[in-house]
TORKOL-4160 file (C-alpha; in steps of 0.2 Angstrom, whole numbers, padded with zeros to 4 digits, m for minus):
70
<pt num="1" X="0448" Y="0499" Z="0519"/>
<pt num="2" X="0465" Y="0494" Z="0513"/>
<pt num="3" X="0474" Y="0482" Z="0524"/>
<pt num="4" X="0492" Y="0476" Z="0523"/>
<pt num="5" X="0486" Y="0460" Z="0515"/>
<pt num="6" X="0477" Y="0467" Z="0500"/>
<pt num="7" X="0488" Y="0483" Z="0497"/>
<pt num="8" X="0494" Y="0482" Z="0479"/>
<pt num="9" X="0504" Y="0498" Z="0478"/>
<pt num="10" X="0513" Y="0511" Z="0487"/>
<pt num="11" X="0506" Y="0528" Z="0484"/>
<pt num="12" X="0517" Y="0541" Z="0477"/>
<pt num="13" X="0522" Y="0555" Z="0489"/>
<pt num="14" X="0520" Y="0573" Z="0483"/>
<pt num="15" X="0523" Y="0590" Z="0490"/>
<pt num="16" X="0504" Y="0591" Z="0493"/>
<pt num="17" X="0506" Y="0577" Z="0506"/>
<pt num="18" X="0518" Y="0587" Z="0516"/>
<pt num="19" X="0513" Y="0599" Z="0530"/>
<pt num="20" X="0527" Y="0611" Z="0527"/>
<pt num="21" X="0530" Y="0617" Z="0509"/>
<pt num="22" X="0537" Y="0632" Z="0501"/>
<pt num="23" X="0534" Y="0640" Z="0484"/>
<pt num="24" X="0549" Y="0642" Z="0472"/>
<pt num="25" X="0550" Y="0651" Z="0455"/>
<pt num="26" X="0550" Y="0638" Z="0440"/>
<pt num="27" X="0552" Y="0649" Z="0424"/>
<pt num="28" X="0536" Y="0658" Z="0422"/>
<pt num="29" X="0527" Y="0647" Z="0435"/>
<pt num="30" X="0529" Y="0642" Z="0453"/>
<pt num="31" X="0531" Y="0625" Z="0460"/>
<pt num="32" X="0528" Y="0619" Z="0478"/>
<pt num="33" X="0542" Y="0610" Z="0486"/>
<pt num="34" X="0543" Y="0602" Z="0504"/>
<pt num="35" X="0553" Y="0610" Z="0516"/>
<pt num="36" X="0567" Y="0601" Z="0526"/>
<pt num="37" X="0557" Y="0601" Z="0543"/>
<pt num="38" X="0555" Y="0588" Z="0556"/>
<pt num="39" X="0537" Y="0584" Z="0551"/>
<pt num="40" X="0541" Y="0582" Z="0533"/>
<pt num="41" X="0556" Y="0571" Z="0537"/>
<pt num="42" X="0545" Y="0560" Z="0548"/>
<pt num="43" X="0533" Y="0557" Z="0533"/>
<pt num="44" X="0548" Y="0553" Z="0522"/>
<pt num="45" X="0555" Y="0541" Z="0534"/>
<pt num="46" X="0538" Y="0532" Z="0535"/>
<pt num="47" X="0537" Y="0531" Z="0516"/>
<pt num="48" X="0555" Y="0524" Z="0515"/>
<pt num="49" X="0552" Y="0511" Z="0528"/>
<pt num="50" X="0536" Y="0506" Z="0519"/>
<pt num="51" X="0546" Y="0504" Z="0503"/>
<pt num="52" X="0560" Y="0494" Z="0512"/>
<pt num="53" X="0547" Y="0482" Z="0520"/>
<pt num="54" X="0539" Y="0479" Z="0502"/>
<pt num="55" X="0557" Y="0475" Z="0495"/>
<pt num="56" X="0560" Y="0463" Z="0510"/>
<pt num="57" X="0544" Y="0454" Z="0507"/>
<pt num="58" X="0547" Y="0453" Z="0488"/>
<pt num="59" X="0565" Y="0447" Z="0491"/>
<pt num="60" X="0559" Y="0434" Z="0504"/>
<pt num="61" X="0545" Y="0428" Z="0492"/>
<pt num="62" X="0558" Y="0426" Z="0477"/>
<pt num="63" X="0572" Y="0420" Z="0487"/>
<pt num="64" X="0573" Y="0404" Z="0477"/>
<pt num="65" X="0574" Y="0414" Z="0461"/>
<pt num="66" X="0588" Y="0425" Z="0468"/>
<pt num="67" X="0598" Y="0410" Z="0474"/>
<pt num="68" X="0596" Y="0402" Z="0457"/>
<pt num="69" X="0603" Y="0417" Z="0448"/>
<pt num="70" X="0619" Y="0418" Z="0459"/>
């Protein structure tokens, strides 16, 4: 089980992780894209918040380096 303490990376988000998708033509193929629905936006906001928390933790951990570079 992955916990906050031992999480080493943020998983990439793909169209396959989204509940509402649409298929669009892409040359001779088709690609699956997420639709702009409330469910998909909720997932995106969660991933953005996860990223912001990670950046904030890194910033706090390296605060002395950031101050030294100013």
